[in-house]
Every structure is written in structure tokens, then in C-alpha cells.
C-alpha beads as a LAMMPS data file, in Angstrom:
LAMMPS data file: protein, C-alpha beads

437 atoms
436 bonds

1 atom types
1 bond types

-500.0 500.0 xlo xhi
-500.0 500.0 ylo yhi
-500.0 500.0 zlo zhi

Masses

1 110.0

Atoms # bond

1 1 1 -120.525 173.221 344.997
2 1 1 -119.752 176.901 345.328
3 1 1 -118.002 178.890 342.601
4 1 1 -114.761 179.442 344.600
5 1 1 -114.439 175.709 345.208
6 1 1 -114.971 174.970 341.526
7 1 1 -112.322 177.517 340.593
8 1 1 -109.843 176.010 343.056
9 1 1 -110.530 172.501 341.711
10 1 1 -109.945 173.737 338.122
11 1 1 -106.556 175.208 338.986
12 1 1 -105.532 171.955 340.708
13 1 1 -106.478 169.849 337.667
14 1 1 -104.567 172.232 335.370
15 1 1 -101.446 171.940 337.558
16 1 1 -101.602 168.145 337.548
17 1 1 -102.043 168.101 333.771
18 1 1 -99.007 170.428 333.242
19 1 1 -96.820 168.288 335.482
20 1 1 -97.828 165.173 333.539
21 1 1 -96.989 166.833 330.228
22 1 1 -93.505 167.845 331.449
23 1 1 -92.790 164.305 332.696
24 1 1 -94.026 162.850 329.400
25 1 1 -91.769 165.201 327.421
26 1 1 -88.745 164.241 329.483
27 1 1 -89.367 160.504 329.097
28 1 1 -90.046 160.835 325.341
29 1 1 -86.725 162.711 324.640
30 1 1 -84.189 160.513 322.722
31 1 1 -81.029 159.235 324.405
32 1 1 -78.764 161.299 322.055
33 1 1 -80.321 164.542 323.183
34 1 1 -78.016 167.010 324.911
35 1 1 -79.650 168.508 327.966
36 1 1 -78.537 171.800 329.503
37 1 1 -80.474 174.572 331.155
38 1 1 -81.352 177.607 329.128
39 1 1 -79.080 176.755 326.139
40 1 1 -80.066 177.995 322.697
41 1 1 -78.259 176.407 319.746
42 1 1 -78.196 178.336 316.437
43 1 1 -78.924 176.156 313.423
44 1 1 -78.666 176.187 309.638
45 1 1 -80.193 174.113 306.855
46 1 1 -78.550 172.303 303.971
47 1 1 -78.969 174.488 300.900
48 1 1 -78.406 173.702 297.244
49 1 1 -76.900 176.231 294.884
50 1 1 -73.670 177.845 293.714
51 1 1 -71.049 178.267 296.454
52 1 1 -68.763 181.290 296.109
53 1 1 -65.061 180.537 296.519
54 1 1 -62.992 183.206 298.259
55 1 1 -59.540 182.345 299.589
56 1 1 -57.894 184.520 302.219
57 1 1 -54.193 184.238 303.013
58 1 1 -51.306 186.176 304.484
59 1 1 -47.950 186.574 302.829
60 1 1 -44.867 188.725 302.572
61 1 1 -43.019 190.548 299.837
62 1 1 -39.806 188.966 298.619
63 1 1 -37.263 190.019 296.001
64 1 1 -37.068 188.201 292.707
65 1 1 -33.352 187.733 293.292
66 1 1 -31.550 187.343 296.617
67 1 1 -28.236 185.949 297.840
68 1 1 -27.754 184.447 301.293
69 1 1 -24.496 185.179 303.109
70 1 1 -23.273 182.186 305.135
71 1 1 -20.639 182.003 307.860
72 1 1 -17.486 180.322 306.467
73 1 1 -16.547 176.794 307.508
74 1 1 -13.415 177.213 309.614
75 1 1 -13.893 174.365 312.070
76 1 1 -15.051 176.438 315.044
77 1 1 -17.378 179.213 316.258
78 1 1 -16.951 182.691 314.787
79 1 1 -17.524 186.082 316.378
80 1 1 -19.144 188.865 314.381
81 1 1 -16.966 191.981 314.387
82 1 1 -19.148 194.139 312.145
83 1 1 -22.492 193.692 310.359
84 1 1 -24.518 196.084 308.234
85 1 1 -27.992 196.902 309.547
86 1 1 -31.146 195.734 307.833
87 1 1 -32.135 198.066 305.018
88 1 1 -28.592 199.292 304.363
89 1 1 -28.009 199.825 300.618
90 1 1 -24.824 198.167 299.353
91 1 1 -22.920 197.943 296.091
92 1 1 -21.311 194.860 294.607
93 1 1 -18.185 194.016 296.607
94 1 1 -19.123 195.973 299.736
95 1 1 -18.451 194.232 303.058
96 1 1 -21.732 193.214 304.704
97 1 1 -20.442 191.002 307.537
98 1 1 -16.942 190.850 309.019
99 1 1 -15.770 188.257 311.564
100 1 1 -12.925 188.413 314.077
101 1 1 -9.737 187.416 312.197
102 1 1 -7.189 187.433 315.050
103 1 1 -6.873 183.636 315.220
104 1 1 -6.442 183.289 311.467
105 1 1 -3.923 186.158 311.386
106 1 1 -1.861 184.337 314.029
107 1 1 -1.971 181.154 311.939
108 1 1 -0.920 183.118 308.882
109 1 1 2.079 184.623 310.680
110 1 1 3.116 181.190 311.978
111 1 1 2.863 179.692 308.492
112 1 1 4.857 182.587 307.011
113 1 1 7.612 182.023 309.596
114 1 1 7.721 178.296 308.865
115 1 1 7.850 179.000 305.131
116 1 1 10.759 181.432 305.516
117 1 1 12.648 178.926 307.687
118 1 1 12.073 176.119 305.181
119 1 1 13.287 178.284 302.300
120 1 1 16.450 179.208 304.242
121 1 1 17.169 175.564 304.971
122 1 1 16.674 174.685 301.310
123 1 1 19.006 177.500 300.216
124 1 1 21.685 176.383 302.716
125 1 1 21.413 172.745 301.634
126 1 1 21.752 173.690 297.981
127 1 1 24.790 175.867 298.723
128 1 1 26.394 173.067 300.746
129 1 1 25.648 170.662 297.912
130 1 1 27.473 172.927 295.437
131 1 1 30.579 173.069 297.649
132 1 1 30.455 169.327 298.303
133 1 1 30.063 168.613 294.603
134 1 1 33.191 170.670 293.842
135 1 1 35.164 168.777 296.457
136 1 1 33.865 165.466 295.158
137 1 1 34.892 166.415 291.627
138 1 1 38.466 167.111 292.812
139 1 1 38.561 163.849 294.773
140 1 1 37.184 161.903 291.805
141 1 1 39.702 163.521 289.454
142 1 1 42.552 162.601 291.795
143 1 1 41.356 159.009 292.026
144 1 1 41.146 158.749 288.257
145 1 1 44.643 160.234 287.956
146 1 1 45.974 157.630 290.380
147 1 1 44.450 154.840 288.310
148 1 1 45.884 156.220 285.082
149 1 1 49.349 156.620 286.619
150 1 1 49.204 153.050 287.912
151 1 1 48.305 151.802 284.446
152 1 1 51.296 153.630 282.958
153 1 1 53.623 152.282 285.653
154 1 1 52.511 148.714 284.947
155 1 1 53.031 149.179 281.195
156 1 1 56.566 150.555 281.737
157 1 1 57.678 147.854 284.158
158 1 1 58.676 145.211 281.539
159 1 1 62.405 145.617 282.322
160 1 1 61.855 145.491 286.087
161 1 1 61.946 142.465 288.325
162 1 1 58.893 140.332 288.889
163 1 1 58.579 141.624 292.418
164 1 1 58.557 145.232 291.254
165 1 1 56.003 144.394 288.570
166 1 1 53.792 142.700 291.155
167 1 1 53.954 145.794 293.417
168 1 1 52.889 148.045 290.560
169 1 1 49.969 145.719 289.698
170 1 1 48.801 145.768 293.318
171 1 1 49.101 149.544 293.405
172 1 1 46.941 149.801 290.256
173 1 1 44.291 147.471 291.679
174 1 1 44.201 149.511 294.875
175 1 1 43.716 152.739 292.906
176 1 1 40.918 151.187 290.873
177 1 1 39.230 150.001 294.099
178 1 1 39.432 153.488 295.597
179 1 1 37.957 154.946 292.398
180 1 1 35.066 152.488 292.391
181 1 1 34.355 153.069 296.079
182 1 1 34.526 156.806 295.598
183 1 1 32.038 156.632 292.706
184 1 1 29.625 154.542 294.841
185 1 1 29.989 156.970 297.747
186 1 1 29.335 159.957 295.517
187 1 1 26.225 158.288 294.064
188 1 1 24.906 157.407 297.524
189 1 1 25.626 160.926 298.792
190 1 1 23.796 162.465 295.838
191 1 1 20.717 160.324 296.560
192 1 1 20.839 161.283 300.234
193 1 1 21.103 164.952 299.380
194 1 1 18.149 164.699 296.999
195 1 1 16.068 162.974 299.693
196 1 1 16.979 165.613 302.288
197 1 1 16.180 168.364 299.834
198 1 1 12.806 166.734 299.063
199 1 1 11.987 166.678 302.794
200 1 1 12.782 170.360 303.100
201 1 1 10.767 171.155 299.975
202 1 1 7.801 169.226 301.393
203 1 1 8.152 171.216 304.601
204 1 1 8.176 174.404 302.544
205 1 1 5.109 173.278 300.533
206 1 1 3.236 172.451 303.739
207 1 1 4.040 175.852 305.214
208 1 1 2.965 177.531 301.958
209 1 1 -0.290 175.546 301.938
210 1 1 -0.982 176.569 305.542
211 1 1 -0.202 180.171 304.677
212 1 1 -2.502 180.134 301.636
213 1 1 -5.236 178.462 303.671
214 1 1 -4.938 181.041 306.447
215 1 1 -4.996 183.873 303.901
216 1 1 -8.052 182.381 302.205
217 1 1 -9.795 182.061 305.580
218 1 1 -8.994 185.694 306.323
219 1 1 -10.476 186.726 302.989
220 1 1 -13.574 184.564 303.598
221 1 1 -14.180 186.227 306.965
222 1 1 -15.424 189.250 305.075
223 1 1 -18.792 188.481 303.490
224 1 1 -19.280 190.793 300.543
225 1 1 -22.360 191.738 298.541
226 1 1 -22.476 189.831 295.232
227 1 1 -24.523 192.606 293.639
228 1 1 -26.099 195.958 294.456
229 1 1 -29.139 195.765 296.721
230 1 1 -30.415 196.004 300.281
231 1 1 -29.215 194.123 303.361
232 1 1 -31.644 191.938 305.330
233 1 1 -30.119 190.542 308.536
234 1 1 -31.318 187.127 309.733
235 1 1 -32.719 186.493 313.216
236 1 1 -30.297 185.083 315.769
237 1 1 -32.158 181.997 316.986
238 1 1 -29.084 180.900 318.970
239 1 1 -28.254 178.123 316.519
240 1 1 -31.826 176.730 316.513
241 1 1 -31.937 176.728 320.335
242 1 1 -34.744 179.299 320.616
243 1 1 -38.080 177.906 321.770
244 1 1 -41.335 178.220 319.866
245 1 1 -42.886 181.657 320.027
246 1 1 -39.763 183.332 321.393
247 1 1 -38.927 186.768 320.000
248 1 1 -35.292 186.726 318.929
249 1 1 -33.220 189.712 317.781
250 1 1 -31.265 190.003 314.573
251 1 1 -27.569 189.162 314.429
252 1 1 -25.380 191.986 315.657
253 1 1 -21.736 192.724 316.402
254 1 1 -20.389 190.501 319.182
255 1 1 -22.644 187.511 318.478
256 1 1 -21.041 184.081 318.086
257 1 1 -22.192 181.833 315.249
258 1 1 -21.336 178.349 314.060
259 1 1 -19.883 177.712 310.598
260 1 1 -22.533 177.396 307.907
261 1 1 -25.087 179.642 309.634
262 1 1 -27.107 182.019 307.458
263 1 1 -26.254 185.519 308.664
264 1 1 -27.871 187.906 306.190
265 1 1 -29.301 188.307 302.711
266 1 1 -28.582 190.785 299.962
267 1 1 -31.849 191.582 298.199
268 1 1 -31.709 192.644 294.574
269 1 1 -33.957 195.574 293.712
270 1 1 -34.806 194.402 290.218
271 1 1 -38.311 193.329 291.235
272 1 1 -40.548 192.022 294.023
273 1 1 -42.957 189.118 294.240
274 1 1 -45.497 188.085 296.848
275 1 1 -45.320 184.685 298.516
276 1 1 -48.385 183.570 300.498
277 1 1 -49.223 180.339 302.284
278 1 1 -52.552 178.542 301.846
279 1 1 -53.811 175.333 303.417
280 1 1 -54.349 172.120 301.509
281 1 1 -58.118 172.712 301.170
282 1 1 -57.796 176.169 299.634
283 1 1 -55.013 175.091 297.292
284 1 1 -57.513 173.112 295.187
285 1 1 -59.290 176.369 294.286
286 1 1 -56.169 178.212 293.089
287 1 1 -54.415 178.101 289.733
288 1 1 -51.958 180.202 287.776
289 1 1 -53.476 183.279 286.170
290 1 1 -56.165 183.980 288.785
291 1 1 -56.539 187.582 289.917
292 1 1 -56.089 188.650 293.524
293 1 1 -56.443 191.741 295.705
294 1 1 -53.515 192.548 298.006
295 1 1 -53.520 194.790 301.077
296 1 1 -50.248 195.885 302.682
297 1 1 -50.487 196.144 306.463
298 1 1 -47.684 198.706 306.836
299 1 1 -49.143 201.062 304.216
300 1 1 -52.624 202.209 305.145
301 1 1 -55.023 202.099 302.232
302 1 1 -52.464 200.485 299.928
303 1 1 -54.304 197.988 297.714
304 1 1 -52.593 196.266 294.811
305 1 1 -53.740 194.045 291.998
306 1 1 -51.912 190.741 291.702
307 1 1 -51.943 187.613 289.568
308 1 1 -51.102 184.088 290.689
309 1 1 -47.805 183.151 289.091
310 1 1 -47.383 179.608 290.426
311 1 1 -48.840 177.245 293.026
312 1 1 -46.390 174.919 294.765
313 1 1 -46.939 171.223 294.162
314 1 1 -45.201 170.117 297.369
315 1 1 -46.430 171.053 300.815
316 1 1 -44.471 172.604 303.636
317 1 1 -44.766 172.324 307.385
318 1 1 -43.656 174.939 309.869
319 1 1 -40.873 173.711 312.162
320 1 1 -42.881 174.886 315.183
321 1 1 -46.138 173.223 313.981
322 1 1 -45.024 169.609 314.119
323 1 1 -48.271 168.590 315.881
324 1 1 -50.524 170.319 313.321
325 1 1 -51.607 167.858 310.593
326 1 1 -52.627 170.653 308.213
327 1 1 -50.058 171.288 305.498
328 1 1 -49.498 174.550 303.713
329 1 1 -48.497 175.383 300.139
330 1 1 -46.575 178.373 298.827
331 1 1 -48.338 180.505 296.231
332 1 1 -46.381 183.159 294.334
333 1 1 -48.071 186.293 293.015
334 1 1 -46.942 188.790 290.429
335 1 1 -47.689 192.348 291.529
336 1 1 -48.934 194.204 288.475
337 1 1 -48.747 197.963 288.201
338 1 1 -46.943 198.406 291.518
339 1 1 -44.337 201.051 292.257
340 1 1 -41.118 199.241 293.288
341 1 1 -39.953 202.304 295.210
342 1 1 -42.918 202.017 297.608
343 1 1 -42.542 198.267 298.161
344 1 1 -39.829 196.729 300.265
345 1 1 -39.074 193.068 300.926
346 1 1 -40.405 191.792 304.214
347 1 1 -43.660 193.763 304.261
348 1 1 -46.617 191.666 305.432
349 1 1 -49.658 191.480 303.192
350 1 1 -53.216 190.171 303.155
351 1 1 -54.380 188.410 300.008
352 1 1 -57.918 187.826 298.757
353 1 1 -58.491 185.536 295.777
354 1 1 -61.954 185.043 294.272
355 1 1 -62.186 181.720 292.474
356 1 1 -64.773 180.086 290.273
357 1 1 -67.930 179.144 292.241
358 1 1 -68.789 175.528 292.935
359 1 1 -71.888 174.840 290.850
360 1 1 -75.082 173.106 292.059
361 1 1 -73.679 172.006 295.416
362 1 1 -75.352 171.145 298.699
363 1 1 -73.596 173.193 301.329
364 1 1 -73.562 174.251 304.969
365 1 1 -71.703 176.957 306.891
366 1 1 -68.206 175.949 307.959
367 1 1 -69.263 176.320 311.620
368 1 1 -71.569 173.286 311.273
369 1 1 -68.621 170.867 310.902
370 1 1 -67.188 169.139 313.980
371 1 1 -64.905 166.199 314.629
372 1 1 -65.848 163.171 316.718
373 1 1 -63.605 160.112 317.103
374 1 1 -61.469 161.403 314.252
375 1 1 -64.414 161.617 311.833
376 1 1 -66.193 164.693 310.441
377 1 1 -69.708 164.992 311.873
378 1 1 -72.632 167.393 311.995
379 1 1 -75.325 167.517 314.665
380 1 1 -78.676 166.980 312.945
381 1 1 -81.806 168.288 314.624
382 1 1 -84.205 165.574 315.729
383 1 1 -87.260 167.227 317.213
384 1 1 -86.114 169.036 320.351
385 1 1 -82.580 167.626 320.357
386 1 1 -79.575 166.929 318.135
387 1 1 -77.801 163.735 317.176
388 1 1 -74.290 163.428 315.686
389 1 1 -74.095 162.116 312.127
390 1 1 -70.992 161.400 310.078
391 1 1 -70.887 163.584 307.004
392 1 1 -69.187 163.054 303.639
393 1 1 -67.446 166.098 302.210
394 1 1 -66.582 166.653 298.572
395 1 1 -65.031 170.064 299.096
396 1 1 -64.671 172.905 301.530
397 1 1 -64.008 176.632 301.303
398 1 1 -63.156 179.376 303.735
399 1 1 -66.831 179.730 304.747
400 1 1 -68.686 176.602 303.552
401 1 1 -68.518 172.823 303.406
402 1 1 -69.916 170.797 300.511
403 1 1 -71.847 167.711 301.720
404 1 1 -73.012 164.729 299.695
405 1 1 -74.975 162.539 302.127
406 1 1 -77.426 165.065 303.604
407 1 1 -80.670 166.008 301.841
408 1 1 -81.595 169.607 301.192
409 1 1 -83.382 171.164 304.173
410 1 1 -81.616 169.103 306.847
411 1 1 -81.266 171.293 309.944
412 1 1 -77.945 171.102 311.781
413 1 1 -76.399 172.833 314.785
414 1 1 -73.822 175.599 314.421
415 1 1 -72.448 174.998 317.911
416 1 1 -71.401 171.706 319.444
417 1 1 -74.266 170.521 321.666
418 1 1 -71.864 168.272 323.577
419 1 1 -69.872 171.310 324.589
420 1 1 -73.097 172.998 325.683
421 1 1 -73.870 169.978 327.831
422 1 1 -70.488 170.193 329.563
423 1 1 -71.090 173.876 330.315
424 1 1 -74.639 173.209 331.590
425 1 1 -75.777 172.971 335.202
426 1 1 -76.969 169.392 334.937
427 1 1 -80.699 170.174 334.917
428 1 1 -83.138 168.070 332.909
429 1 1 -84.049 170.743 330.356
430 1 1 -83.338 169.715 326.720
431 1 1 -81.168 171.819 324.382
432 1 1 -83.459 174.163 322.489
433 1 1 -82.753 174.957 318.813
434 1 1 -83.022 178.648 318.044
435 1 1 -86.151 179.266 316.044
436 1 1 -85.830 180.638 312.584
437 1 1 -82.161 179.731 312.133

Bonds

1 1 1 2
2 1 2 3
3 1 3 4
4 1 4 5
5 1 5 6
6 1 6 7
7 1 7 8
8 1 8 9
9 1 9 10
10 1 10 11
11 1 11 12
12 1 12 13
13 1 13 14
14 1 14 15
15 1 15 16
16 1 16 17
17 1 17 18
18 1 18 19
19 1 19 20
20 1 20 21
21 1 21 22
22 1 22 23
23 1 23 24
24 1 24 25
25 1 25 26
26 1 26 27
27 1 27 28
28 1 28 29
29 1 29 30
30 1 30 31
31 1 31 32
32 1 32 33
33 1 33 34
34 1 34 35
35 1 35 36
36 1 36 37
37 1 37 38
38 1 38 39
39 1 39 40
40 1 40 41
41 1 41 42
42 1 42 43
43 1 43 44
44 1 44 45
45 1 45 46
46 1 46 47
47 1 47 48
48 1 48 49
49 1 49 50
50 1 50 51
51 1 51 52
52 1 52 53
53 1 53 54
54 1 54 55
55 1 55 56
56 1 56 57
57 1 57 58
58 1 58 59
59 1 59 60
60 1 60 61
61 1 61 62
62 1 62 63
63 1 63 64
64 1 64 65
65 1 65 66
66 1 66 67
67 1 67 68
68 1 68 69
69 1 69 70
70 1 70 71
71 1 71 72
72 1 72 73
73 1 73 74
74 1 74 75
75 1 75 76
76 1 76 77
77 1 77 78
78 1 78 79
79 1 79 80
80 1 80 81
81 1 81 82
82 1 82 83
83 1 83 84
84 1 84 85
85 1 85 86
86 1 86 87
87 1 87 88
88 1 88 89
89 1 89 90
90 1 90 91
91 1 91 92
92 1 92 93
93 1 93 94
94 1 94 95
95 1 95 96
96 1 96 97
97 1 97 98
98 1 98 99
99 1 99 100
100 1 100 101
101 1 101 102
102 1 102 103
103 1 103 104
104 1 104 105
105 1 105 106
106 1 106 107
107 1 107 108
108 1 108 109
109 1 109 110
110 1 110 111
111 1 111 112
112 1 112 113
113 1 113 114
114 1 114 115
115 1 115 116
116 1 116 117
117 1 117 118
118 1 118 119
119 1 119 120
120 1 120 121
121 1 121 122
122 1 122 123
123 1 123 124
124 1 124 125
125 1 125 126
126 1 126 127
127 1 127 128
128 1 128 129
129 1 129 130
130 1 130 131
131 1 131 132
132 1 132 133
133 1 133 134
134 1 134 135
135 1 135 136
136 1 136 137
137 1 137 138
138 1 138 139
139 1 139 140
140 1 140 141
141 1 141 142
142 1 142 143
143 1 143 144
144 1 144 145
145 1 145 146
146 1 146 147
147 1 147 148
148 1 148 149
149 1 149 150
150 1 150 151
151 1 151 152
152 1 152 153
153 1 153 154
154 1 154 155
155 1 155 156
156 1 156 157
157 1 157 158
158 1 158 159
159 1 159 160
160 1 160 161
161 1 161 162
162 1 162 163
163 1 163 164
164 1 164 165
165 1 165 166
166 1 166 167
167 1 167 168
168 1 168 169
169 1 169 170
170 1 170 171
171 1 171 172
172 1 172 173
173 1 173 174
174 1 174 175
175 1 175 176
176 1 176 177
177 1 177 178
178 1 178 179
179 1 179 180
180 1 180 181
181 1 181 182
182 1 182 183
183 1 183 184
184 1 184 185
185 1 185 186
186 1 186 187
187 1 187 188
188 1 188 189
189 1 189 190
190 1 190 191
191 1 191 192
192 1 192 193
193 1 193 194
194 1 194 195
195 1 195 196
196 1 196 197
197 1 197 198
198 1 198 199
199 1 199 200
200 1 200 201
201 1 201 202
202 1 202 203
203 1 203 204
204 1 204 205
205 1 205 206
206 1 206 207
207 1 207 208
208 1 208 209
209 1 209 210
210 1 210 211
211 1 211 212
212 1 212 213
213 1 213 214
214 1 214 215
215 1 215 216
216 1 216 217
217 1 217 218
218 1 218 219
219 1 219 220
220 1 220 221
221 1 221 222
222 1 222 223
223 1 223 224
224 1 224 225
225 1 225 226
226 1 226 227
227 1 227 228
228 1 228 229
229 1 229 230
230 1 230 231
231 1 231 232
232 1 232 233
233 1 233 234
234 1 234 235
235 1 235 236
236 1 236 237
237 1 237 238
238 1 238 239
239 1 239 240
240 1 240 241
241 1 241 242
242 1 242 243
243 1 243 244
244 1 244 245
245 1 245 246
246 1 246 247
247 1 247 248
248 1 248 249
249 1 249 250
250 1 250 251
251 1 251 252
252 1 252 253
253 1 253 254
254 1 254 255
255 1 255 256
256 1 256 257
257 1 257 258
258 1 258 259
259 1 259 260
260 1 260 261
261 1 261 262
262 1 262 263
263 1 263 264
264 1 264 265
265 1 265 266
266 1 266 267
267 1 267 268
268 1 268 269
269 1 269 270
270 1 270 271
271 1 271 272
272 1 272 273
273 1 273 274
274 1 274 275
275 1 275 276
276 1 276 277
277 1 277 278
278 1 278 279
279 1 279 280
280 1 280 281
281 1 281 282
282 1 282 283
283 1 283 284
284 1 284 285
285 1 285 286
286 1 286 287
287 1 287 288
288 1 288 289
289 1 289 290
290 1 290 291
291 1 291 292
292 1 292 293
293 1 293 294
294 1 294 295
295 1 295 296
296 1 296 297
297 1 297 298
298 1 298 299
299 1 299 300
300 1 300 301
301 1 301 302
302 1 302 303
303 1 303 304
304 1 304 305
305 1 305 306
306 1 306 307
307 1 307 308
308 1 308 309
309 1 309 310
310 1 310 311
311 1 311 312
312 1 312 313
313 1 313 314
314 1 314 315
315 1 315 316
316 1 316 317
317 1 317 318
318 1 318 319
319 1 319 320
320 1 320 321
321 1 321 322
322 1 322 323
323 1 323 324
324 1 324 325
325 1 325 326
326 1 326 327
327 1 327 328
328 1 328 329
329 1 329 330
330 1 330 331
331 1 331 332
332 1 332 333
333 1 333 334
334 1 334 335
335 1 335 336
336 1 336 337
337 1 337 338
338 1 338 339
339 1 339 340
340 1 340 341
341 1 341 342
342 1 342 343
343 1 343 344
344 1 344 345
345 1 345 346
346 1 346 347
347 1 347 348
348 1 348 349
349 1 349 350
350 1 350 351
351 1 351 352
352 1 352 353
353 1 353 354
354 1 354 355
355 1 355 356
356 1 356 357
357 1 357 358
358 1 358 359
359 1 359 360
360 1 360 361
361 1 361 362
362 1 362 363
363 1 363 364
364 1 364 365
365 1 365 366
366 1 366 367
367 1 367 368
368 1 368 369
369 1 369 370
370 1 370 371
371 1 371 372
372 1 372 373
373 1 373 374
374 1 374 375
375 1 375 376
376 1 376 377
377 1 377 378
378 1 378 379
379 1 379 380
380 1 380 381
381 1 381 382
382 1 382 383
383 1 383 384
384 1 384 385
385 1 385 386
386 1 386 387
387 1 387 388
388 1 388 389
389 1 389 390
390 1 390 391
391 1 391 392
392 1 392 393
393 1 393 394
394 1 394 395
395 1 395 396
396 1 396 397
397 1 397 398
398 1 398 399
399 1 399 400
400 1 400 401
401 1 401 402
402 1 402 403
403 1 403 404
404 1 404 405
405 1 405 406
406 1 406 407
407 1 407 408
408 1 408 409
409 1 409 410
410 1 410 411
411 1 411 412
412 1 412 413
413 1 413 414
414 1 414 415
415 1 415 416
416 1 416 417
417 1 417 418
418 1 418 419
419 1 419 420
420 1 420 421
421 1 421 422
422 1 422 423
423 1 423 424
424 1 424 425
425 1 425 426
426 1 426 427
427 1 427 428
428 1 428 429
429 1 429 430
430 1 430 431
431 1 431 432
432 1 432 433
433 1 433 434
434 1 434 435
435 1 435 436
436 1 436 437
């Protein structure tokens, strides 16, 4: 056989051998392998050692003392006539918010008119009662005189005939009857007058109550500062009708609000604290007394030292995050060595807290953790592919997860191979782990 033929036969055998090796590799790949074309998955290995704990959070500056100003309860919507702008300095007693009082002024004038009318009617009834009482006294005195005269006539009629005596007795009885009837009538009239006067007095009391109520409502339609401080106007979310993510303006003159709505706050300038929100995993690494570094977004290069004052024991959930199962906790910080003049409530801050490290732990990067069927899993490297494996966590930080059921050195994926498969072109090439990860 000539040399060119031998060379051609060698290349043919090499091609057949390569094809066989590729087919063997494809058949030998496990079922759990994720196959995409040209995908490279970064990996990491389970490591044992001390895990640093650093908690990052955002917060805002709040005054140590604040008073919320609420729209008064008057039974209907209120229109803002005047409102101080955010940041306006006020003294105790200054008007911060004023509502339209025209309706209450009209009610006050009506009540005042009804009160004056009731008092006039009472005065007239009392004057008429005085005149009537004088007339009744004269009538009663006359009736008593008639009875006494009749008694004297009967006593002096011994020498008169029986018929004359009988007439005098009848006259006396008639006078006594008139006196008794007159006394009953006067008693009944006095009770009637007292009842009529009580009705008028009740009418006057009702009008006075309405007048006092209207005056009190007028006074309550001016919301005053309880102490010296700064004004912070609330956002007008249209009585909780604004949708999630909508940018709403602050309350301003002309807006209509319902009774009981929070309109503004007066912020006392005695001191400022920082309130930040942390998730339920980071809360376990925080405790009172820990030091923190604070950066203020609005003041470039402004870094402050802070100390954790308290960690809330009860969680909170944002009204717009009803579908997010993660709960947050409020953490209050005491700003040490800060200049109150340079800090104002409402400024947004970034907080960094360095906690005690987790000793002798087996850990992985946070990116290695995924969720499958509601369970935490990692994708463990098996040769040229990855398989999902449920993982048990004892703790987690901002950057790491602490695992208990994976041995040291276990290699896991840092990207979801299933997602890589969905983005692939459907070719038969297996997912390749990135070497040296």
C-alpha cells in the first residue's frame, strides 16, 4: 500500500474513533444533566471557616419627638384653605393647617339666632307669669274675702227666718266652692307654666349646645403646632386610593380630605434618630449596642458613626408588598457626635453594620442558593453536569449561606442550570462548568 493511501486510511480511522467517543459521552451523561450549547456555569466549593457578618440597610432620619396633625371629625369632607409648606419653622400655637369654615360659621349663626329667640320667649313667658300671678293673687284674695263675709253673715243670722238663714248658708257654700276651684285652677296653671318654661329652656339649651359645638368645630378647623419645630406635610394619596408605585404630591391648599386623615407633622428639633428596615434573616445578627457606619445620600461624603439603640421584636409588612413573604423589622440607631443643624428629618441614609463572625461554619456564596418546588436547593456538580439537591441552612448573611448537609469541597453552580437550559438552542451539548471556579 502506498504512503498516501495509508495516510488517508489513518485519518478515516481517527474520524470514526472521534465520532464514537462523542456518542459514548452523550449516552453516558446522567438524566439530570442540563444541556445547552456553549453555556459555561461558574461554580464555587463549600468552604469551612469564619463567615464575616455585614448587614446593609437603608433608612431615614426621624425626630425623637413628633406630633401628627389630623383632620377633625366633623361628619363630612373638609377642604384645606391654607397649609404651611414642608420645612417651615413654627412656634407653639402657630396655625399649620386651616380648613374652610364657611359651613360651620353658618351653623354657628343659625344656632345663635335660635338661642336669642329662645331667650326672648323665656323672658316673655316669665313676664307674663308675673302679671298672671298678680291677677291670680287678687282673684284669690277676693274669693277668700267672699268666704269670710259669708261666714260672718251666717253667724249673724240667728234672729232671721229659717229661709234667710238657709240662703246665707248656700251663699257661703258657693263661695267656698269658688275658692277651692280657684285654688285648683291656680295650681294647675302654675304646673302648666312651669312645663312650658321647661320646654323653652330646653330649646334654649339645645341652641346653646349647637352654638358651642359649631364654635368648637370652628376652633378645631385650625390645626396648631403643639410645640416649636418644623412642618412636614404628608403625601396626598387620595384617601388611600393611589395605586402602588404612583408618585403623589403633598397636601396643598384646595385639596379635600376626609375626617381623621393625617395631614402633617410637627417635628421637634430636640434630637434625631435613624430608623432602618432589615429583613428577618439579618435581624438575627443585630443587637443593641452594635456600632454602625451611616452614609447620608443628600450630603456627599457625609459619614456618621451610629449605635443600635433597639431592634423591633415585631415585624412589619409594607402595604404595597402583600405578595412578598419576607418580613422586615425596624432598627433604631443613635447618631453619636452628629451636628443636629446639618441633619434634617426625612433624609435617606445607607447603613452598614459589622456583626460578630459566624465561627467554624461551612458556607457558600449567596448566589448558589435557589428555590425548587418551594424548597431551598443547590445544583451540585456531577462530572460534566449538575443535579439539584435540597440543602439545609442554619443561617444566612448578606453574601453567604451556612449549610449543614454538604461536605467541604462540594462544587455547586452559581447560576441556575435549568435557566441556562431554557435559554439554550436545544443542541445536545452538556452544560460545562467553568474551570477553576
